[in-house]
C-alpha positions, 0 to 999 in steps of 0.5 A, spaced: 117 488 712 120 492 707 120 490 699 126 493 695 126 492 688 132 490 685 134 488 678 138 482 680 134 479 685 127 482 683 124 483 690 128 483 697 124 483 703 127 486 708 125 484 715 123 488 720 129 488 725 134 490 719 130 496 717 133 500 723 140 497 721 139 499 714 137 506 716 143 507 720 148 512 717 154 507 717 150 503 712 147 509 708 154 512 707 156 506 703 150 508 698 155 513 696 161 508 695 161 505 688 162 498 688 167 498 682 171 504 683 173 507 676 170 502 672 165 507 670 170 510 665 170 504 661 163 501 663 158 507 663 153 503 667 158 501 672 155 506 677 152 501 682 154 501 690 156 498 696 149 499 698 146 495 693 151 489 693 150 489 701 142 488 700 144 483 695 148 479 699 143 480 705 138 477 700 142 471 698 144 470 706 137 469 707 136 464 702 141 460 704 140 461 712 133 458 710 135 452 706 141 450 710 136 451 717 142 455 720 142 457 727 142 464 729 139 466 722 138 473 723 146 474 725 148 471 719 144 475 715 146 481 719 153 479 717 152 479 710 148 486 710 154 489 714 160 486 711 162 492 707 161 498 711 168 499 713 170 500 705 173 507 704 171 511 698 172 508 691 172 501 695 178 497 693 182 503 691 182 506 697 183 500 701 189 498 697 192 505 700 190 503 707 192 496 707 199 498 706 199 502 712 196 496 716 188 498 715 184 492 713 176 494 711 174 487 714 177 489 721 174 496 720 167 493 719 167 489 725 170 495 729 164 499 727 159 494 729 163 493 736 164 500 738 159 505 735 152 507 735 150 501 731 152 496 736 146 499 740 141 498 734 143 491 734 142 490 741 136 493 741 134 488 735 136 482 739 142 481 735 149 479 738 154 483 735 160 478 737 156 473 732 156 478 727 163 480 727 165 473 728 162 471 721 164 477 718 171 475 720 170 468 717 170 464 723 165 458 724 160 456 724 158 460 718 163 465 716 165 460 710 158 462 707 160 469 707 168 469 706 170 463 703 171 459 696 163 459 695 159 465 698 154 470 698 158 476 697 162 473 691 155 470 688 152 477 689 158 481 686 159 477 680 151 477 678 151 485 680 158 487 676 156 483 670 149 486 670 151 493 671 157 493 666 153 489 661 158 483 661 153 478 661 157 472 662 152 468 664 147 466 669 148 463 676 143 457 678 142 459 685 136 454 686 141 448 685 146 451 690 141 452 695 139 444 694 146 442 694 150 445 699 152 443 706 157 446 711 162 441 714 167 443 719 167 451 717 167 449 709 162 450 704 161 443 700 157 441 694 154 435 692 157 432 686 150 433 682 152 441 683 159 440 679 156 443 673 154 449 677 160 450 680 164 450 674 159 455 671 161 460 677 168 459 676 168 460 668 164 466 670 169 469 675 175 467 670 172 471 665 170 477 669 177 478 671 181 480 665 174 483 662 172 488 668 176 487 674 183 487 671 181 491 664 187 495 663 184 502 663 180 500 669 186 498 672 190 504 670 185 509 672 185 505 679 192 506 680 192 513 678 187 514 683 191 510 688 197 515 687 193 521 688 190 519 694 197 517 697 199 524 695 193 528 699 192 523 705 199 521 706 198 517 713 191 520 715 187 513 714 182 514 719 179 520 715 180 517 709 176 511 710 171 515 713 169 518 707 165 516 701 166 518 694 163 525 694 167 527 699 174 524 697 172 527 690 171 534 693 178 534 697 182 532 691 178 538 687 180 543 692 187 541 692 187 541 685 191 534 685 194 533 678 192 526 677 185 527 679 184 532 674 187 527 669 182 522 671 176 527 670 178 529 663 180 521 662 187 524 660 190 517 662 197 515 662 199 510 657 202 503 658 209 504 657 211 496 658 208 490 660 212 484 663 208 477 665 211 474 671 211 468 675 206 469 681 211 466 686 217 471 684 214 477 688 221 480 690 223 480 683 217 484 681 218 489 687 225 490 685 223 492 678 218 497 681 223 500 685 228 501 679 222 504 675 221 509 681 228 511 680 227 513 673 221 518 674 216 519 680 211 520 675 211 513 672 206 508 676 208 500 677 202 496 677 203 488 680 197 485 678 196 478 682 188 476 681 186 473 687 183 467 684 187 461 687 184 460 694 177 462 691 177 456 686 178 451 692 171 448 692 170 442 695 165 436 692 162 431 696 163 424 692 162 417 693 169 417 695 169 422 700 170 430 700 175 432 694 177 439 691 173 441 685 180 441 681 180 433 682 173 432 679 173 437 674 178 438 668 175 444 667 176 447 674 183 444 674 184 448 667 181 454 669 186 454 675 192 453 671 190 459 666 190 464 672 198 464 671 196 468 664 194 474 668 200 475 673 203 481 670 207 487 672 205 493 668 208 500 667 204 506 666 207 513 664 205 520 661 204 520 654 210 525 653 215 520 657 212 513 655 218 512 650 223 514 655 220 509 661 219 504 656 226 504 654 229 504 661 224 498 664 226 494 658 233 494 659 232 493 667 227 487 665 232 484 660 237 484 666 232 480 671 230 475 665 238 473 665 238 471 672 
């Protein structure tokens, strides 16, 4: 067993079967992939990686496995440890590019487990690769505890991202969750006495999105980097998703990519126009996006749709049976409704073209508002 010092969980005890897994090149690669992509441009401390997060998710999985007496405990812990090995450079930034071309980082993680030397390592340690990939894909019996409304992945990244950015929005009472959580029909269900703990997590998430994940400069740098990747990698997704941050930066520098050069100098585009939209009217947003691209190829459109609605769908066991958290908590219901405020279309442009783009987009958006 290895003891790993961690600022979030104090000591992570890495059990012997997992040491060889962690030392594999597939896990070591994510040491060099930042958890929050370009957030370091705004929060200089946000340089933590997918590797640290994966260890944290493993540690929480171990705690929940022991508390809930999970069968196939080691496979569940392995799934938490390996769930992010399919991420590309700068995490969700390259994933966003690849997703447009049919690539899915969850399936990529599973493909590595199913068809690489890592499978041999798992076999040697007596772990079942299929149980691991089923859990990563969110399948029963324990997938909901890794990819669901209240899971070890999200619990770790909230605490870790908050710590490294300095946001410090609060503390998650893991101990209370361990004693008040059940799994029923592949859904995480909490006891009624855990409502306050779940509310604190939902508040935590609701604050992290506008403050960190969707901070305007973080988003701006991210969409600029997305466009730079698209310019240089075209449809070469296999090579892209095998890279880490260092190799992608080396490629962008070697090819003298103008957008990357601006990101490195922190000479970022400016906001030309912001348009709050109805999250259900995706078609209208796409039409505005196409109009902007017709004005100038240099402008970038970012359609912001925080993925919070499903993730707030937590179930609570009450005297009347299972109920959604929004039905028993006024606070949770209000937070879900408040997410509408974060659905936006933002247009970015170089400083010298900002006014021209803003004028054109304003006229187009007025046309759509009349429809």
